[in-house]
VOGU-3710 file (C-alpha; in Angstrom, 3 decimals, decimal comma):
1> mkrtlrgils> 123,966/-71,090/151,460  125,197/-67,799/152,970  124,089/-65,882/149,881  120,644/-67,489/150,088  120,280/-66,617/153,771  121,384/-63,043/153,083  118,759/-62,815/150,378  116,012/-64,007/152,712  117,137/-61,733/155,548  117,173/-58,716/153,232
11> ylapykalfv> 113,374/-58,838/153,398  113,658/-58,392/157,160  115,154/-54,891/156,961  111,899/-52,869/156,646  110,488/-54,527/159,756  113,313/-54,161/162,256  110,970/-52,830/164,937  108,807/-55,953/164,817  111,918/-58,100/164,874  113,303/-56,271/167,919
21> vgqiamlvgt> 109,981/-56,602/169,783  109,928/-60,300/168,957  113,511/-60,792/170,093  112,969/-58,920/173,387  109,860/-61,007/174,056  111,869/-64,091/173,106  114,586/-63,205/175,643  111,976/-62,684/178,371  110,318/-65,974/177,476  113,672/-67,750/177,428
31> aaglafpwmv> 114,576/-66,325/180,825  111,216/-67,440/182,206  111,734/-70,897/180,742  115,202/-71,118/182,302  113,850/-69,946/185,664  111,039/-72,499/185,705  113,089/-75,612/186,689  114,894/-73,598/189,357  111,561/-72,437/190,820  110,398/-76,065/190,811
41> rnvfdvlfqp> 113,592/-76,951/192,683  112,805/-74,270/195,277  109,303/-75,663/195,759  110,617/-79,183/196,380  113,482/-77,889/198,492  111,044/-76,103/200,807  108,604/-79,026/200,659  111,126/-81,344/202,339  111,632/-78,864/205,180  109,012/-78,890/208,012
51> qrmnalliai> 107,208/-75,768/209,251  107,978/-73,718/206,108  104,434/-73,052/204,817  105,052/-69,351/204,118  108,209/-70,141/202,201  106,347/-72,847/200,268  103,597/-70,409/199,298  106,200/-67,872/198,190  107,973/-70,524/196,104  104,706/-71,617/194,484
61> gglaavsvag> 103,810/-67,969/193,817  107,195/-67,429/192,196  106,646/-70,525/190,037  103,243/-69,210/188,959  104,642/-65,753/188,198  107,426/-67,213/186,065  104,926/-69,397/184,180  102,549/-66,509/183,449  105,400/-64,199/182,405  106,752/-66,860/180,084
71> efanfiknra> 103,370/-67,454/178,440  102,757/-63,735/177,850  106,290/-63,277/176,488  105,839/-66,198/174,107  102,472/-64,766/173,020  104,064/-61,403/172,169  107,002/-63,116/170,452  104,766/-65,350/168,322  102,483/-62,443/167,410  105,344/-60,100/166,442
81> lghlgqkmir> 107,432/-62,653/164,561  104,330/-64,169/162,965  103,381/-60,756/161,553  106,973/-60,248/160,478  107,064/-63,547/158,590  103,776/-62,822/156,834  104,926/-59,357/155,758  108,214/-60,723/154,444  106,314/-63,289/152,381  103,932/-60,569/151,158
91> dlraniyerl> 106,892/-58,462/149,999  108,592/-61,415/148,339  105,382/-62,375/146,545  104,983/-58,779/145,348  108,599/-58,721/144,098  108,071/-61,931/142,146  104,951/-60,547/140,482  106,736/-57,283/139,723  109,571/-59,265/138,170  107,130/-61,301/136,094
101> lhlsldyydn> 105,645/-58,072/134,748  109,070/-56,898/133,577  110,397/-60,132/132,104  110,503/-60,321/128,332  108,203/-62,584/126,348  111,081/-64,965/125,625  110,936/-66,001/129,307  107,296/-67,057/128,942  108,065/-68,776/125,652  110,444/-71,109/127,502
111> qnsgditssm> 108,711/-71,402/130,895  105,765/-73,528/131,957  102,981/-71,514/133,568  102,597/-74,337/136,097  106,144/-73,758/137,376  105,380/-70,087/137,946  102,088/-70,898/139,673  103,812/-73,480/141,862  106,475/-70,955/142,901  103,813/-68,421/143,872
121> tndmamlqqg> 101,846/-70,993/145,905  103,662/-74,153/147,003  107,151/-72,659/147,221  105,799/-69,658/149,116  103,979/-71,898/151,582  107,136/-73,916/152,198  109,258/-70,790/152,599  106,691/-69,305/154,967  106,857/-72,435/157,127  110,648/-72,246/157,180
131> lssgltyilq> 110,625/-68,554/158,076  108,092/-69,176/160,822  110,231/-71,932/162,324  113,514/-70,087/161,873  112,473/-66,631/163,075  110,491/-67,928/166,036  112,668/-70,684/167,422  116,231/-70,894/166,187  117,767/-68,057/168,245  115,624/-68,871/171,262
141> qalslmavva> 116,626/-72,515/171,236  120,306/-71,679/170,736  120,345/-69,216/173,668  118,363/-71,609/175,823  120,794/-74,422/175,027  123,868/-72,373/175,995  122,286/-71,117/179,227  121,057/-74,560/180,242  124,470/-76,153/179,655  126,065/-73,497/181,871
151> llfsmdavlt> 123,491/-74,161/184,624  123,963/-77,916/184,365  127,726/-77,579/184,745  127,186/-75,450/187,848  124,987/-78,187/189,354  126,945/-81,352/188,436  129,785/-81,342/185,916  130,099/-85,138/185,693  126,443/-85,681/184,906  126,502/-82,776/182,433
161> livlatlpii> 129,332/-84,343/180,427  127,306/-87,545/180,156  124,356/-85,489/178,878  126,464/-83,697/176,267  127,918/-86,948/174,920  124,677/-87,667/173,061  124,452/-84,288/171,286  126,916/-84,948/168,399  124,952/-88,045/167,398  121,705/-86,053/167,182
171> lvisqkmgak> 123,400/-83,270/165,181  124,948/-85,706/162,680  121,583/-87,414/162,124  119,899/-84,047/161,611  122,502/-82,846/159,116  122,309/-85,982/156,991  118,533/-86,120/157,081  118,299/-82,382/156,349  120,368/-82,731/153,170  118,128/-85,560/151,961
181> vkaiakstqe> 114,975/-83,584/152,770  116,274/-80,554/150,852  116,894/-82,627/147,720  113,506/-84,351/147,958  111,699/-81,060/148,635  113,261/-79,387/145,596  112,322/-82,313/143,380  108,784/-82,385/144,809  108,278/-78,688/144,092  109,466/-79,179/140,515
191> rlgylmniln> 106,967/-82,021/140,051  104,230/-79,799/141,525  105,136/-77,226/138,870  104,625/-79,854/136,151  101,295/-80,832/137,706  100,132/-77,200/137,792  101,122/-76,875/134,136  99,032/-79,909/133,194  96,115/-78,470/135,167  96,425/-75,017/133,550
201> qsisgmsviq> 96,612/-76,488/130,059  93,671/-78,785/130,733  91,485/-75,911/131,917  92,468/-73,695/128,981  92,042/-76,500/126,455  89,022/-78,290/127,915  86,991/-77,774/124,735  89,734/-79,492/122,702  90,017/-82,343/125,230  86,301/-83,011/125,082
211> afvlenyarg> 85,961/-82,481/121,321  88,727/-84,999/120,550  87,676/-87,380/123,358  91,041/-86,958/125,082  89,703/-87,388/128,608  91,523/-90,677/129,180  94,774/-89,273/127,819  94,524/-86,129/129,980  93,504/-88,200/132,987  96,544/-90,437/132,501
221> lfrdendril> 98,953/-87,470/132,297  97,531/-85,958/135,463  97,416/-89,296/137,311  101,014/-90,194/136,460  102,345/-86,822/137,597  100,171/-86,907/140,706  101,540/-90,367/141,548  105,116/-89,110/141,118  104,404/-86,337/143,613  102,947/-88,905/146,003
231> dksianikvt> 106,141/-90,974/145,728  108,260/-87,898/146,478  106,048/-86,922/149,395  106,183/-90,421/150,878  109,993/-90,405/150,523  110,029/-87,091/152,397  107,812/-88,546/155,137  110,087/-91,581/155,441  113,161/-89,405/155,922  111,574/-87,003/158,424
241> ttaglligll> 109,841/-89,722/160,459  113,027/-91,812/160,541  114,931/-88,796/161,794  112,212/-88,172/164,399  112,335/-91,806/165,543  116,124/-91,882/165,904  116,226/-88,550/167,729  113,297/-89,595/169,937  114,985/-92,885/170,906  118,214/-91,069/171,696
251> nalfllvvig> 116,252/-88,557/173,767  114,546/-91,346/175,740  117,849/-93,154/176,294  119,425/-89,891/177,296  116,763/-89,256/179,986  117,033/-92,800/181,338  120,789/-92,352/181,689  120,316/-89,001/183,432  117,736/-90,384/185,852  119,748/-93,551/186,582
261> igalrvaggy> 123,121/-91,896/187,102  121,449/-88,940/188,827  119,867/-91,275/191,344  123,278/-92,750/192,071  124,689/-89,247/192,509  121,920/-88,425/195,003  122,627/-91,662/196,880  126,299/-90,717/196,998  125,495/-87,276/198,419  126,614/-85,321/195,351
271> ltpadliafi> 123,103/-83,999/194,675  119,971/-83,335/196,716  116,646/-84,768/195,514  115,484/-81,226/194,679  118,691/-80,654/192,683  118,083/-83,882/190,745  114,547/-82,813/189,839  115,881/-79,477/188,609  118,697/-81,226/186,744  116,246/-83,570/184,987
281> lyaemvagpv> 114,082/-80,623/183,942  117,136/-78,746/182,685  118,369/-81,875/180,920  115,033/-82,020/179,132  115,737/-78,435/178,061  118,951/-79,686/176,452  117,275/-82,509/174,587  114,332/-80,272/173,645  116,345/-77,507/171,953  118,604/-80,004/170,198
291> aalsgiyiei> 115,579/-81,901/168,886  113,887/-78,601/168,003  116,993/-77,327/166,230  117,126/-80,609/164,328  113,531/-80,178/163,206  114,176/-76,521/162,357  117,230/-77,546/160,335  115,046/-79,866/158,261  112,353/-77,181/157,814  114,962/-74,580/156,847
301> nkalaayqri> 116,397/-76,945/154,242  112,928/-77,272/152,744  112,581/-73,487/152,792  115,982/-73,030/151,137  115,011/-75,428/148,346  111,826/-73,400/147,808  113,702/-70,093/147,940  116,192/-71,250/145,312  113,299/-71,813/142,898  111,877/-68,391/143,757
311> vailetpaev> 115,270/-66,730/143,281  115,488/-68,348/139,848  112,578/-66,087/138,846  113,869/-62,997/140,648  117,323/-63,310/139,076  116,166/-64,074/135,546  117,485/-61,247/133,377  115,075/-59,396/131,114  116,149/-59,676/127,496  114,437/-56,370/126,709
321> vnrptraler> 116,138/-53,774/128,920  114,620/-50,329/129,399  117,456/-47,790/129,243  116,019/-44,655/127,665  118,545/-42,142/126,366  116,320/-40,262/123,896  112,842/-38,737/124,021  110,235/-37,701/121,474  108,077/-34,710/122,289  105,510/-35,556/119,639
331> vqghvefrdv> 105,266/-38,834/117,754  104,662/-38,491/114,040  104,525/-42,228/113,379  107,325/-42,761/110,857  108,555/-46,357/111,293  111,654/-47,816/109,670  112,975/-51,378/109,803  116,664/-51,116/108,977  118,512/-54,357/108,151  116,690/-56,244/110,965
341> tfsydeekpi> 117,766/-59,788/111,810  116,195/-61,961/114,513  116,096/-65,547/115,780  114,416/-67,167/118,781  117,054/-69,803/119,437  120,193/-68,126/118,060  120,513/-70,937/115,533  117,810/-70,649/112,888  117,137/-67,012/111,896  113,469/-66,092/111,562
351> lknisfsiap> 114,142/-62,689/109,976  117,110/-61,857/107,756  118,129/-58,315/106,797  114,622/-56,849/106,751  114,477/-53,234/105,545  111,398/-51,148/104,740  109,675/-48,054/106,052  106,145/-46,889/106,845  105,326/-43,203/106,485  103,076/-41,465/109,044
361> getvalvgps> 99,455/-42,396/108,366  100,454/-45,080/105,860  99,128/-48,659/105,906  101,563/-51,466/105,141  100,485/-55,118/104,890  102,750/-58,108/105,489  101,978/-61,219/103,487  103,699/-64,527/103,084  103,367/-68,212/103,904  103,156/-69,501/107,448
371> gagkstlakl> 106,519/-69,216/109,185  107,759/-66,389/107,005  108,188/-64,127/110,056  105,136/-61,855/109,786  104,029/-62,060/113,434  107,623/-61,938/114,639  108,189/-58,716/112,743  105,105/-57,181/114,366  106,313/-58,217/117,853  109,607/-56,390/117,388
381> lprfydpdgg> 107,967/-52,972/116,941  106,586/-52,700/120,525  109,826/-54,310/121,800  108,349/-57,583/122,948  111,693/-58,793/121,609  114,788/-56,927/120,454  116,408/-57,688/117,086  119,711/-59,547/117,030  120,978/-57,198/114,356  119,932/-53,974/112,690
391> ailldgvdir> 117,529/-51,438/114,197  113,919/-50,297/114,250  113,436/-46,536/114,214  110,486/-44,390/115,244  110,674/-40,891/113,806  114,375/-41,450/113,235  115,141/-42,672/116,782  116,177/-46,255/117,585  113,301/-47,603/119,673  115,837/-49,166/122,071
401> dldvhflrqq> 116,808/-45,606/123,048  113,210/-44,698/123,971  111,427/-45,445/127,219  109,712/-48,781/126,550  106,513/-47,705/128,331  106,362/-44,507/126,273  106,904/-46,555/123,107  104,116/-49,003/123,918  101,746/-46,163/124,784  102,048/-45,060/121,149
411> iaivpqetyl> 101,046/-48,498/119,850  97,741/-50,379/119,909  97,527/-54,035/118,912  94,395/-55,814/117,718  95,461/-59,482/117,765  94,001/-62,526/116,092  93,026/-63,993/119,472  91,773/-61,284/121,788  92,659/-61,697/125,452  89,921/-60,398/127,718
421> fgmsirdnia> 90,012/-60,358/131,496  87,307/-61,841/133,704  85,970/-58,385/134,500  83,185/-56,182/133,210  82,984/-54,996/129,608  83,641/-51,449/130,809  86,846/-52,501/132,598  88,034/-54,502/129,589  87,610/-51,599/127,200  89,329/-49,252/129,658
431> cgqpeastea> 92,197/-51,717/130,150  95,320/-49,572/130,431  93,222/-46,390/130,589  91,674/-46,595/134,092  91,088/-42,833/134,164  88,857/-42,959/131,064  85,397/-41,462/131,479  82,164/-43,342/130,835  81,532/-41,118/127,806  84,962/-41,943/126,331
441> ieraarlana> 84,462/-45,690/126,863  81,028/-45,667/125,240  82,282/-43,549/122,330  85,096/-46,082/121,725  82,525/-48,894/121,766  80,351/-47,062/119,218  83,323/-46,532/116,903  84,085/-50,271/117,193  80,455/-51,164/116,355  80,196/-52,793/119,805
451> dgfireldhg> 77,771/-50,465/121,585  74,710/-52,199/120,120  75,394/-55,728/121,390  76,704/-54,387/124,717  73,446/-52,593/125,477  71,470/-55,730/124,662  73,204/-57,576/127,513  71,425/-57,732/130,876  73,900/-55,466/132,627  75,181/-53,513/129,649
461> ygteigerga> 78,698/-52,186/130,146  78,722/-53,683/133,644  78,320/-57,251/132,322  80,928/-59,685/133,648  82,189/-61,626/130,628  83,995/-64,526/132,307  87,597/-65,637/131,998  89,026/-64,774/128,568  85,600/-63,412/127,571  84,089/-66,905/127,479
471> rlsggqrqrl> 80,511/-65,546/127,491  80,998/-63,605/124,257  81,249/-64,689/120,627  84,482/-64,338/118,668  83,171/-61,296/116,818  82,061/-59,617/120,044  85,445/-60,212/121,644  87,174/-58,769/118,602  85,022/-55,628/118,679  85,972/-55,078/122,315
481> aiaraflkdp> 89,636/-55,319/121,285  89,016/-52,668/118,633  87,211/-50,498/121,218  90,306/-50,752/123,419  92,404/-49,478/120,535  90,018/-46,579/119,853  90,131/-45,562/123,513  93,945/-45,700/123,541  94,067/-43,436/120,468  97,551/-44,574/119,358
491> rilildeats> 99,795/-43,171/116,647  100,740/-46,683/115,490  98,363/-49,589/114,949  99,222/-53,284/114,556  96,515/-55,579/113,184  97,742/-59,144/113,655  95,371/-61,126/111,403  92,595/-59,333/113,282  89,722/-60,872/111,290  91,165/-64,256/110,305
501> aldthaerqi> 89,292/-66,173/113,026  85,893/-64,747/112,024  83,344/-65,847/109,478  82,614/-63,637/106,477  79,552/-62,000/108,060  81,387/-61,115/111,290  84,369/-59,903/109,298  82,232/-57,459/107,331  80,782/-56,105/110,581  84,251/-55,463/111,949
511> qsaldtlrhd> 86,024/-54,311/108,810  84,345/-50,900/108,777  85,437/-50,366/112,379  89,010/-51,288/111,455  88,930/-48,912/108,477  87,865/-46,092/110,802  90,519/-47,073/113,333  93,273/-47,038/110,675  92,430/-43,517/109,532  95,385/-41,144/109,975
521> rttliiahrl> 97,384/-43,772/111,863  100,552/-45,597/110,884  99,288/-49,150/110,443  101,061/-52,484/110,108  98,771/-55,320/109,026  99,560/-59,015/109,101  97,321/-60,034/106,227  95,227/-63,156/106,025  92,342/-62,116/103,796  92,117/-59,905/100,737
531> stiknadkiv> 89,899/-57,384/102,517  92,759/-56,563/104,867  95,292/-55,782/102,124  93,419/-54,451/99,085  93,444/-50,901/100,474  97,008/-51,029/101,853  99,368/-48,335/100,604  101,967/-51,010/100,017  102,502/-54,699/100,636  105,693/-56,358/101,903
541> vlkdggilai> 106,033/-59,939/100,663  108,013/-62,152/103,045  109,481/-65,535/102,243  111,910/-67,634/104,295  112,537/-64,711/106,647  113,498/-62,216/103,955  111,749/-59,638/101,802  110,906/-60,946/98,349  109,119/-57,867/97,017  107,470/-54,585/98,026
551> gthadlvetc> 104,702/-52,810/96,137  100,990/-52,234/95,757  98,616/-55,096/95,186  98,278/-54,296/91,496  102,036/-53,948/91,019  102,812/-57,214/92,774  100,233/-59,178/90,817  102,016/-58,022/87,693  105,643/-58,269/88,776  105,906/-60,938/91,524
561> pfyrdlyqkq> 104,964/-64,504/90,489  105,196/-65,726/94,103  102,736/-63,058/95,301  100,427/-63,691/92,340  100,374/-67,401/93,112  99,852/-66,732/96,829  97,020/-64,345/96,026  95,300/-66,788/93,718  95,585/-69,721/96,121  94,898/-67,945/99,404
571> falhevg> 93,359/-64,506/99,079  91,215/-64,873/95,967  89,306/-67,752/97,596  88,203/-65,422/100,385  87,301/-62,732/97,862  84,976/-65,178/96,119  83,521/-66,292/99,500
//
């Protein structure tokens, strides 16, 4: 609890000035609020005295002045602390996104996107509400409560003790209800994460849902999760409204007791009527802060539950740590896999003792059955993951000793499924190279054989292509990915089955662009079709996570029965097609 509060308050540090302004305004507003019942007492005290019109006008003027001062102070307090809360949330949101950018891919392999979305939206909203309540009211209500109790004791100690007798009951109710609300809120936010995940997957896979007539199935998943959230929300409402009812009844009983016993005290000469009016108003200021603090306690418990989910992201360690100790002035492009071992779950190894090298400017193809570890091997080179054993060297330097951003700047990846952003074609080609000139972007598009279709579009390079490039064909998307690689001008190129999703005609259009792109670059190809391996300098045959053979296509056909069989069953079919 203390650690969580310290974490939240750490975001307050850059905005101390706003906090101080808010607290000063809060103190002024609190003082005005405390003065108000006393000014009312003065009005009634003068009212019962004849021939005191001037004094009455002065008392009313004082009451008005206190009211106006209190309203202005509360306005300044709410404005300052409101801005403060928003800026703290802005900073926290930025820190989460920054953390997400630095987390390794293994985090996203094991995390639902809906949970992340829920943390950035629902959890933030709940935390913002808690911060707003806490920053604005908790100190003010606590100070007000202490001051009011002192004033009540000065007016009538006996009646004050009766008032205070009800406070422990309210506090106990609030504490118990707050703990229940925190548990329900945390569970509700988790369910919202599941719901967001279902929504994200449905949007991304809508074509599959409709093609396989899965609407009823998808509808049922969403409905069931939505109903679970409703149940949690109703449980939360039951707890909070029950707490409100109990505290409200105690507050009403408390006022009746004050009025009844106070009237007896006036009749006995212990209080004047004006004193009783002031006492009742001050007594309300006891019940009010206690009730407010109870509500704030519940809101803060909700906020703490939300913050714990947010902290889970912020404190997730990155598996790939950037700790550069070496530097390369000029990258030649010599890559060596030295006895590399890797597994995703630390139980079943995907790669076992992989060793081979790629000379600068050389093209090496990886072939093997599905699950042999081809894509995994390619993901290790840009350090999307780090090997469990062995090392990967670039120009003789362990890539873990290089700055990870420098390393990735030397590598371009043309994947099987190109990810395009919902921006213009120009912005997508220049992704990662925002300083690129128009001439450089268009030259990259020409080299990728993309300039022709781009200029046929209504807005040319300024055409918005929709989320994930939905308005383009598969071949067009792939050519934009190749244009990106040309613009990046890397020393190392990874082609991850870059043409496997295309038909033969589209593949032929793109293959010449890939051949140009590979020229004078160290290239690692995950092979799917013969056209992607027949010109490779050497081929690495993978099976069951290990290397079965290394050689040229002709050598392997002669010496490796497994490769020959794989070629005849898989690659030769495409050659015929």
